[in-house]
N, C-alpha and C positions, 0 to 999 in steps of 0.2 A: 504494499499499500503507500503511495507517496505521501510525502510530509502535508502536500495541500489539502489532501483526502481527510488525512488524518486530523488536521487541524480544524478542518470543518466539523467533523465528526464530534470533536471535543467540545466546540462551540454549541453545537446541535443538542447534545446532551445535557449541555448547562442550561440552555435556553427552557429543553423540556422542563429539567428539574426546577426551574424558577417558577412556571408555571404551575406544576403540581404543587411545590411548595405553598405559593401563593394562596392556591384555592383550598389546599385541605388545611391550611391554617385558619379558616373560616370558622367563627365560633370555637376556636380553640384556647386552650388556656396559656398564660404568659410565664415565663421563667427569667428573672432578671430583665424584665422588660422587653423579651425577646418572645415571639410565639415558639411554645414547646417544639411544635412539629418541624419549624424551620430550624432551631437549634439542633435537633436531631438529623435532620437532613445535612445540616452543614457539616456536621461531625462525621458523618458518612463519608462525605467527600473528603475530608480532611484526614482521616485514616488511611484512605487508598493512597493520597498523594505522599503521606508521611514515608509510608510501605513502599511506594515506587522508589524511593531515594536510593536505598541500599540495594534493591532489586535490581535497579537499572546498573548500580556501580558494580555488581556482582554478576551482571546478566544471567538472573537466576528467577524462576519462576515457581520454584519450589513452595513458597509460602502464599501464593495467590490466592488459590482456593481456601485456606485457610484463613486468610484475614478478612476473605469476603464472608465467612460464616461467621468470625468472630464480630464482625461490623454489626451484622443481624442483633446478635447477643448485646454487644455494648448499647447501641441506640434503644433498643426494647427495654433495658434496665435502666437506663437513663430517664426514658419518659415514665417508668413504673415510680422511679424514686423523685422524680422532680414535679409530678403531677401532684395538684393539693389533695384529690380525693380519689381513693381506689376502689372500684367496685368489683363484682364478680367478674364481668364482662372484661375488664381491664386484665385481672388476674389471669383468666383464661386464655386470652389473647398473647399475653405476655409468654404463658406456659406453652403454646401451640407453636408460635415463632422460636422460641428459645430452644424447644426440642427437636424440632425441624432442624435448625440452624446447626446445634451441637452433632447430630446424628450425621448429617450430610457432610459437614467440615471434617469430621473425623473420618468418614468415610474416603472421601477425594482426598485426603492429605495421605493417608495411608496407601492409596492407589498409587500416587504420584512417588511416593518415597520407595515403593516396591518396584516400580518400573524405572525411577532414577530421573524421568525427565517428563515433559508434558508436550507432546509433538506438537500441539498447536502455537507453542510460543518459539518453536526453533529459528524462525525468521524475526519475526517482531521484537523478541529480547535484545536484538541487536541494532534496533531502529528505535532513538529516542522518542519521537512523535507517535510512531506508532505503538509503542511500548505504554507511554503515558495514556494515549487514548484507550487501550485497553484498561487500564486501572480506571479511568474516569468513567468510562461504561460500567464498570463493576459498581462504582458508587451509585450511577443512575439506577442500575439493576436493583440495590438493595432498596433506594428511595421509593421507586416505583412499586417493587414488591410488597413492602411493608406498609404502603400509603393506607390502605383501609384500617389495617391494624392500628397504626399509630394515629390514624384520624380520630379513632374511637377512643383510643386511653387517652389522648391530649384534649378530648371534646370537654366543653364546658357544660354538656348536658349529659344528664348521667339517666338512663331508664332503665326498666326491669329488664331482666334477661328475656324471658318470653319464649315461645314455641320455635320461633325463628332462629334464635340462638342455640337452642338444642339439636334443631335438624343441622345447625352449620358445624356443631361439634361432631356430630356423627358421620357427615360428610368429611370431615377432616381427618378422622380416625379412619374411615377406610382409604382415603387416599394415602395416609400416612403407613398404613399397613402393606398396601400394594407397593409403595415405591422401597419400602425396607426390604419385602421378600424378592421382589426384582432384582436389586443390586446383590443380594445375598446369594442369589440363584446364577447371576453372571459370574460374581466373585468366585464361588466354587466351581464353575464351570471350567474358568480360567486356570484355576488350579491344577486342575487334570491335565498332566501332559500330553494324554491322548488327544486333546481339543485344542491343541497349541495352534493348528492352521485352521480350525473350524470356525462356524458361527454357532450362536447357540438358537437352539429351536425348541427347547423343552421347557416344562413349567408354564409361567404365564408368559414366556416369550412364544409359546405356541399359539398364545391366544392375541397377541400384539407383538408388532415388530418394536415397540418402545414402551412397554408396560409401566417403565419407572416414571416417563415422563408422563404418562397418563394419571399416574398416582400424584404425582407433584402438582398437575394442573387442578386436579380434583380438590387436594387439601387446601389450595389457595382459595378456591369457590367456597370452601367452607369456613375459611377466616372472614372472607369477606361478608358470608352471610350472618356470623357471630357479631360482627362489626356494624351491619347495615342498621339497626334500631337507633344506634347512639350517635348516626350522621344526620346532617342537616345542611341546607343551603348549598354553597360551594364545595362542602366536604365530599357530597356524591362522587366527585370527579375521581375521589379515591378508589372507586370500584372498577378503576381501569386496572388494578392490580392482577386479577385473574386473566384478563383479556391481555395484558402484557405479556405474563408468564406463557400463555398458550402461544402468542406470536412469536415471541422470542424462541420458543422450544419448537415450534414446528416451521417457522419461516426463516428463521436466520442463524441461531449458534448450534441449535441441537440437531435435529432430524436432518436436515439438509447436509451438514458437515459429515456425520455419521453415514448418511447412505452414500456419499461420495467416496467416502475411504472404503467404504463395503464393497461399493460397485468396482473398485481398483483391484481388490482383494480376491473377491469372489464372482466377479461379473460374468464369468463364463461357465460358472458351476450350475449344473443343471438343477441339482437340489435346491441351491440357492435361488435360482428364479423360480423354482417353485414355491417357495417359502415366500418370496416376495409378492407373488401373484395370489396365493392362497390365504394370507395372513392379514388382517387390519392392519393398518399403518399405526394407528393411536391407539383408538378403543377398544377393550376387552370385549373380545367375543368368540364363542367356543370354534375352534378351528374345523374348516372345513376339510380337513385330512388328518392321517393317523398323526397323533401328538409329537413323534421325533421320526428323526430319519436317521439312518444309520450313516455316521460320518468316515 
């Protein structure tokens, strides 16, 4: 990526973040004269930029995913501590975000440590603007993804939990479990030396080509439902959270990148072609074929 394109992406990310921060701060509480939602969002970007400095100096991406997850935890805890009144909704939202962040961060960090590097960064970590853009976009990722939860936690309007919140918790649990099972199934699959040059098509991966992403999208829908009753005015902009996660994973950095890599590796494999044609890309559905192939 050119310096010009990277610079434009950085500016665009900050503009989007500014709009979301201004909107989601509506009807939000203050902390030291600053809207708490805005304070948490600024903190999210500052953490990325501070961690970018040593990462650029050592041309290392080892802590990228860990920093992203730690940022989720940090701004959520800051919001819970700084908000004048904590209700059941705020506590649950905080736990939902933190459990997800802890689990995913530990999983991704362990994966990078085991492999030794993250191939996504092979080129960009030697290009200052491109690498900075990646860290900046991670800040935007944190802000947009947590926007519904943070809006509800920092809202000056506290309402009863209600049935919508209960449904949201159930949906979050379903998505969380799907993501955990999917990641664990793939981890165990890769540990088996017999599968070194094979693709996974068993377990939940027989029902979806990307069940982990399906689980993640579902859980953020759950978070948004829990947050919904506490939102008002421009805070409804924060409901972009699950939409952003869906677009990010299905159109930008998730499925497109994985599909491209898989096509290069197994594109001529008849079994892989059959798997791609018969297995849903995202939504879990019963397989229209035997649940596994002989690899």
